[in-house]
C-alpha positions as CSV (number, residue, x, y, z in Angstrom):
1,M,83.3,63.2,-32.7
2,L,81.5,66.6,-33.9
3,I,82.9,67.8,-37.2
4,S,83.3,71.5,-37.5
5,I,81.5,73.5,-40.4
6,R,84.1,76.1,-40.4
7,K,86.6,73.4,-41.0
8,V,84.5,71.8,-43.6
9,F,83.9,74.6,-45.8
10,F,87.5,75.8,-45.5
11,N,88.7,72.2,-46.4
12,L,86.3,72.2,-49.4
13,K,87.4,75.8,-50.6
14,T,90.9,74.4,-50.4
15,A,90.0,71.4,-52.3
16,L,88.2,73.5,-54.9
17,M,91.2,75.9,-55.3
18,L,93.6,72.9,-55.9
19,L,91.3,71.5,-58.6
20,G,91.1,75.0,-60.0
21,F,94.8,75.1,-60.1
22,G,94.8,71.5,-61.8
23,I,92.3,72.7,-64.4
24,T,94.4,75.9,-65.1
25,F,97.6,73.8,-65.6
26,L,95.8,71.2,-68.0
27,S,94.3,74.2,-70.0
28,I,97.8,75.8,-70.4
29,Q,99.2,72.3,-71.1
30,L,96.6,71.8,-73.8
31,F,97.6,75.4,-75.2
32,H,101.0,74.3,-75.6
33,I,100.3,71.3,-77.1
34,S,98.6,73.1,-79.9
35,Q,101.7,75.5,-80.2
36,Y,103.9,72.5,-80.6
37,T,101.5,71.3,-83.3
38,D,101.9,74.7,-85.1
39,R,105.8,74.4,-85.0
40,L,105.3,70.8,-86.6
41,A,103.0,72.0,-89.1
42,A,105.7,74.7,-90.0
43,L,108.4,72.2,-90.3
44,K,106.0,70.0,-92.6
45,N,105.5,73.0,-94.8
46,Q,109.1,73.3,-95.3
47,H,109.2,69.9,-96.9
48,L,106.6,71.2,-99.3
49,L,108.4,74.2,-100.1
50,I,111.3,72.6,-100.9
51,A,109.7,70.2,-103.3
52,K,108.2,73.1,-105.1
53,I,111.4,74.8,-105.6
54,I,113.6,71.8,-107.0
55,N,110.4,71.1,-109.2
56,T,110.3,74.6,-110.6
57,D,110.2,74.7,-114.6
58,L,113.0,77.3,-115.5
59,S,112.1,77.1,-119.1
60,D,110.5,80.5,-118.4
61,P,113.5,82.2,-116.2
62,K,111.5,85.0,-115.3
63,M,108.2,83.1,-114.0
64,G,110.7,80.5,-112.5
65,S,112.5,83.0,-110.6
66,I,109.3,84.7,-109.2
67,L,108.0,81.1,-108.0
68,I,111.4,80.2,-106.2
69,N,111.6,83.8,-104.7
70,G,108.2,83.4,-103.2
71,A,108.7,79.9,-101.9
72,I,112.2,81.1,-100.3
73,S,110.3,83.8,-98.5
74,E,107.8,81.2,-97.4
75,I,110.6,79.0,-96.3
76,T,112.1,81.9,-94.2
77,L,108.8,82.6,-92.3
78,S,108.5,78.7,-91.7
79,V,111.8,78.5,-90.3
80,K,110.9,81.4,-87.9
81,R,107.7,79.9,-86.8
82,S,109.5,76.7,-86.2
83,G,111.6,78.3,-83.5
84,E,108.8,80.3,-81.7
85,E,109.0,79.9,-78.0
86,A,106.1,78.6,-76.0
87,F,105.6,79.7,-72.3
88,L,106.4,76.3,-70.8
89,D,109.6,75.6,-73.1
90,S,111.6,76.2,-70.0
91,F,109.9,73.6,-68.0
92,V,109.2,70.9,-70.3
93,T,112.1,70.9,-73.1
94,S,115.7,71.5,-72.9
95,N,116.4,74.9,-74.2
96,E,120.0,74.0,-75.1
97,E,118.9,71.0,-77.3
98,Q,116.2,73.0,-79.0
99,A,118.6,76.1,-79.5
100,S,121.3,73.8,-81.1
101,L,118.6,72.2,-83.6
102,L,117.2,75.5,-84.4
103,R,120.6,77.2,-85.1
104,S,121.4,74.1,-87.5
105,L,118.0,74.7,-89.0
106,E,118.6,78.3,-89.6
107,I,122.0,77.8,-91.2
108,S,121.2,75.0,-93.4
109,S,117.9,76.6,-94.4
110,E,120.0,79.8,-95.5
111,T,122.6,77.4,-97.2
112,F,119.7,76.0,-99.3
113,R,118.1,79.3,-99.9
114,D,121.2,80.9,-101.4
115,A,121.8,77.7,-103.5
116,A,118.2,77.9,-104.8
117,L,118.6,81.4,-105.9
118,L,121.9,80.9,-107.4
119,W,120.4,78.1,-109.6
120,S,117.3,80.1,-110.5
121,E,119.7,83.0,-111.9
122,S,122.5,81.0,-113.2
123,L,123.5,80.7,-117.0
124,V,122.5,77.8,-118.8
125,M,126.2,76.4,-118.9
126,S,126.2,76.4,-115.0
127,K,122.8,75.1,-114.5
128,N,123.9,71.6,-113.6
129,S,126.7,72.6,-111.3
130,S,124.4,75.0,-109.5
131,H,121.6,72.2,-109.2
132,D,124.0,69.9,-107.8
133,R,125.0,72.3,-105.1
134,M,121.3,73.1,-104.2
135,M,120.4,69.4,-104.1
136,N,123.5,69.1,-101.7
137,A,122.3,71.9,-99.5
138,R,118.7,70.4,-99.8
139,A,119.8,66.9,-98.5
140,A,121.6,68.8,-95.2
141,F,118.3,70.9,-94.9
142,L,116.0,68.0,-95.0
143,S,118.1,66.3,-92.4
144,D,118.1,69.3,-90.0
145,I,114.0,69.6,-90.6
146,D,113.6,65.9,-89.8
147,S,115.7,66.3,-86.6
148,M,113.6,69.1,-85.6
149,I,110.5,67.2,-86.4
150,D,111.7,64.3,-84.3
151,Y,112.3,66.7,-81.4
152,Q,108.8,68.4,-81.7
153,I,107.0,65.0,-81.9
154,H,109.2,63.8,-78.6
155,I,108.1,67.1,-76.6
156,I,104.4,66.8,-78.0
157,Q,104.2,63.2,-76.6
158,E,105.6,64.1,-73.4
159,S,103.1,67.1,-73.1
160,I,100.2,64.8,-74.0
161,T,101.4,62.0,-71.4
162,T,101.5,65.1,-68.8
163,A,98.2,66.2,-69.8
164,K,96.8,62.4,-69.4
165,M,98.4,62.1,-66.0
166,V,97.0,65.4,-64.8
167,S,93.5,64.7,-66.4
168,I,93.4,61.4,-64.3
169,L,94.5,62.8,-61.3
170,L,91.9,65.6,-61.4
171,F,89.3,63.0,-62.2
172,F,90.2,61.1,-59.0
173,I,90.6,64.1,-56.9
174,G,87.4,65.7,-57.9
175,L,85.8,62.3,-57.4
176,I,86.7,62.3,-54.0
177,V,86.1,65.7,-53.4
178,F,82.4,65.2,-54.7
179,L,81.7,62.0,-52.5
180,L,83.5,63.3,-49.3
181,Y,81.6,66.7,-49.3
182,R,78.6,65.5,-50.7
183,Y,78.5,63.4,-47.5
184,R,79.6,66.3,-45.3
185,L,77.2,68.7,-46.8
186,N,74.3,66.0,-46.3
187,Q,75.4,66.2,-42.4
188,I,75.6,69.6,-42.3
189,Y,72.1,70.1,-43.9
190,S,70.5,67.2,-41.8
191,D,71.7,69.0,-38.6
192,I,70.2,72.4,-39.7
193,D,66.9,70.5,-40.5
194,K,67.0,68.9,-37.1
195,A,67.5,72.3,-35.3
196,C,64.7,73.7,-37.5
197,S,62.3,70.9,-37.2
198,V,62.4,71.2,-33.1
199,D,62.0,67.5,-32.5
200,V,59.2,67.1,-34.8
201,D,59.0,63.3,-34.5
202,G,59.4,62.9,-30.9
203,S,62.7,61.3,-31.0
204,V,65.9,62.3,-29.6
205,K,67.9,64.1,-32.2
206,L,71.7,63.6,-32.4
207,V,73.6,66.2,-34.4
208,K,77.1,65.8,-35.8
209,T,78.4,69.2,-36.2
210,E,79.8,71.5,-33.6
211,E,78.2,74.7,-34.6
212,V,74.7,73.4,-34.6
213,D,75.3,71.6,-31.5
214,F,76.3,74.8,-29.9
215,I,73.2,76.5,-31.0
216,L,70.9,73.8,-29.8
217,K,72.6,73.8,-26.4
218,R,72.4,77.5,-26.3
219,L,68.6,77.3,-27.1
220,M,68.1,74.8,-24.1
221,R,70.0,77.2,-21.7
222,K,67.6,79.8,-22.3
223,S,65.0,78.6,-19.9
224,S,67.6,77.6,-17.3
225,L,69.0,81.2,-17.5
226,S,65.8,82.9,-16.8
227,S,65.3,80.4,-13.8
228,L,67.7,82.9,-11.8
229,N,64.4,84.6,-11.0
230,P,61.8,82.1,-10.3
231,N,59.1,84.5,-9.4
232,L,59.1,85.4,-13.1
233,I,58.9,81.7,-14.5
234,H,56.1,79.4,-15.2
235,P,56.8,76.3,-13.4
236,S,55.2,73.8,-16.0
237,S,57.1,75.2,-19.2
238,G,59.9,77.2,-18.0
239,L,58.7,80.4,-20.1
240,N,57.7,83.4,-18.5
241,N,54.7,83.9,-16.4
242,E,52.4,86.9,-16.3
243,K,54.7,88.9,-14.1
244,G,57.9,87.7,-16.3
245,L,55.7,88.9,-19.5
246,T,55.2,92.4,-18.1
247,Y,58.9,92.6,-16.8
248,A,60.4,91.4,-20.2
249,F,58.0,93.4,-22.4
250,N,58.8,96.7,-20.6
251,A,62.6,95.8,-20.9
252,K,62.4,95.4,-24.5
253,K,60.0,98.3,-25.2
254,A,62.6,100.7,-26.0
255,G,63.8,98.7,-28.7
256,K,60.5,98.3,-30.6
257,S,59.9,102.0,-31.8
258,G,60.7,100.7,-35.5
259,N,58.4,97.9,-35.5
260,T,54.9,97.2,-34.7
261,V,53.9,94.8,-31.8
262,F,51.3,92.1,-32.8
263,L,50.0,89.8,-30.0
264,V,49.2,86.0,-30.7
265,L,47.3,83.8,-27.9
266,F,47.4,80.2,-28.3
267,E,45.5,77.7,-26.5
268,I,45.6,73.8,-26.8
269,D,42.5,72.2,-28.3
270,H,40.5,69.8,-26.2
271,Y,42.8,70.8,-23.1
272,V,40.2,69.3,-20.5
273,S,40.5,66.0,-22.1
274,L,44.4,66.1,-22.2
275,I,44.8,66.9,-18.5
276,N,41.9,64.3,-17.4
277,T,44.2,61.5,-19.5
278,H,47.9,62.6,-18.8
279,S,50.1,63.2,-15.7
280,K,51.1,66.5,-14.7
281,E,54.7,65.7,-16.0
282,D,53.6,64.7,-19.3
283,M,51.7,68.2,-19.5
284,S,54.7,70.0,-18.4
285,N,56.8,68.2,-20.9
286,M,54.1,69.1,-23.5
287,F,54.3,72.7,-22.7
288,K,58.1,72.6,-22.6
289,K,58.0,71.4,-26.3
290,L,55.6,74.1,-27.1
291,G,58.0,76.8,-25.6
292,D,60.6,75.2,-27.8
293,I,58.5,75.4,-31.1
294,L,57.9,79.2,-30.1
295,N,61.4,80.0,-29.4
296,M,62.1,78.9,-33.0
297,Y,60.3,81.7,-34.4
298,E,61.4,84.2,-31.5
299,Q,63.5,87.3,-32.3
300,P,65.4,89.7,-30.0
301,L,62.5,92.1,-29.2
302,D,59.8,89.2,-29.0
303,V,58.4,88.1,-25.6
304,I,57.1,84.7,-25.0
305,A,55.1,83.5,-22.0
306,H,52.9,81.0,-20.2
307,I,49.9,82.5,-18.9
308,D,46.9,80.7,-16.9
309,N,47.1,76.9,-17.3
310,D,46.6,76.5,-21.1
311,R,47.4,79.5,-22.7
312,L,50.9,80.6,-24.6
313,I,51.2,84.2,-25.2
314,F,53.6,85.6,-28.1
315,L,54.6,89.1,-28.4
316,M,55.9,89.8,-31.8
317,S,57.7,92.9,-33.0
318,R,57.6,92.8,-36.8
319,N,57.7,95.3,-39.4
320,S,54.3,94.2,-41.1
321,K,51.2,92.5,-40.4
322,Q,51.5,89.9,-43.0
323,L,54.7,88.6,-41.8
324,A,53.7,88.3,-38.4
325,F,50.7,86.2,-39.4
326,Q,52.5,83.9,-41.5
327,E,54.9,83.0,-38.7
328,A,51.8,82.4,-36.4
329,E,50.3,80.1,-39.0
330,K,53.5,78.4,-39.1
331,I,53.6,77.9,-35.5
332,I,50.0,76.2,-35.9
333,H,51.2,73.9,-38.4
334,T,54.5,72.8,-36.6
335,V,52.5,71.7,-33.7
336,E,50.4,69.8,-35.7
337,E,53.1,68.2,-37.4
338,S,54.9,67.4,-34.2
339,S,54.7,64.5,-31.7
340,F,54.7,64.9,-28.0
341,S,56.1,62.1,-26.0
342,T,54.0,60.9,-22.8
343,A,53.8,58.0,-20.6
344,K,51.4,56.3,-22.7
345,G,53.4,57.1,-25.9
346,P,53.6,59.8,-28.6
347,I,50.5,62.0,-29.1
348,K,49.3,64.7,-31.4
349,I,47.9,68.1,-30.5
350,T,46.7,71.0,-32.2
351,L,46.6,74.7,-31.2
352,S,44.0,77.4,-31.8
353,G,45.1,81.1,-31.8
354,G,43.8,84.7,-31.6
355,F,45.9,87.4,-33.5
356,L,45.6,90.9,-33.2
357,L,47.5,94.3,-33.3
358,K,48.6,95.6,-30.0
359,P,48.2,99.6,-30.0
360,P,50.9,101.2,-27.8
361,A,47.8,102.5,-25.8
362,K,46.4,99.2,-25.1
363,S,47.5,97.0,-22.3
364,I,48.8,93.4,-22.4
365,D,45.8,92.4,-20.3
366,E,43.2,94.1,-22.6
367,A,44.8,92.7,-25.9
368,T,44.7,89.5,-24.1
369,T,41.1,89.5,-23.6
370,E,40.3,90.3,-27.0
371,A,42.6,87.5,-28.3
372,I,40.5,85.1,-26.0
373,A,37.3,86.1,-28.0
374,L,39.1,85.5,-31.0
375,I,40.3,81.8,-30.0
376,E,36.5,81.0,-29.1
377,K,35.8,81.8,-32.9
378,A,38.7,79.8,-34.1
379,K,37.6,76.8,-32.0
380,E,33.9,77.2,-33.4
381,I,35.0,76.6,-36.9
382,G,37.2,73.7,-36.1
383,G,40.4,74.7,-34.1
384,N,43.8,74.2,-35.3
385,R,44.0,77.6,-36.8
386,I,44.6,81.2,-36.2
387,A,41.7,83.9,-36.1
388,Q,42.3,87.4,-36.3
389,Q,39.9,90.5,-35.7
390,R,38.3,90.4,-39.3
391,D,37.3,86.8,-38.6
392,R,35.5,87.8,-35.5
393,K,33.6,90.5,-37.5
394,E,32.5,87.8,-40.1
395,F,31.3,85.6,-37.5
396,S,29.8,87.9,-35.0
């Protein structure tokens, strides 16, 4: 069963979105753990401030009063920080329980602060009674602080447990997504590579994606669609013949105004030896595969044809000479790397080519004659290459 590239990327996008939501939730959870830790620190600080107050030396009443008043102000701030709300409180904690503990803490804190002020400001004769009152208030205050600390530790532990579970879940989801889509993306890349290689190794290519399968079938149908008019088709390759070349070129000429037309003529090296050792069917299959290779580089305004017996012509509409020449060289290299199936087994062949600019005033036949001369020069220096007009000047 073929897979859909569209579905693969849609599912991958969905999976990445879910991972993104999970990571966002984990980040928020870790942020709230830090907020709960700040609350815990504020509660622990109240213990220190209480100890500071009850251990204040009142032998110097003025200095003692200053120290106690400063500690009382800090207690007020710490109590406020102990009750600061976090964004996820309504989801992970009991609002009623926290509100009840906070109210009790505020009341006992206020009672202790009042008792501490009274103790610091009382006369010597009432110091003991004021101190006893402060110590009683201290006991209630410490009890409420401890209750609040226990509650904060509890919600911190719950938050850490949730964060751990989310982390483990995200790890396994991420691992599954990585392994699954690594495999799927390799399949897609493999299909694209098969489509671009044009059966380089001579074996049958089996694709696994719907879109690439559609593209390959569409490419294979190109020749059959042209066969509606057999007078324009070369019987060996299924490409345009000379009449088909002229017809197709004239039909596309109107669209070539923005680009320059380059003519590339290809000939099979050692062609005579090939036709003497292989059947007509083998040669026909060879030309069909050469046509497939050329079709991979064809653009909408290009024309490809099979003329004479062993010549393939490619009229390229490109916006620069360099681009056209590079594509012609790629065709030469692709053919060199490809295997061609015959009754005697796979064989290797090479092409020689002639490359030139086709001026609008020059006919295709005139340009082809010049390209044939260029091919001869390419063969003189070993074949399997493209010769252009400057090469002809160098060897003439």
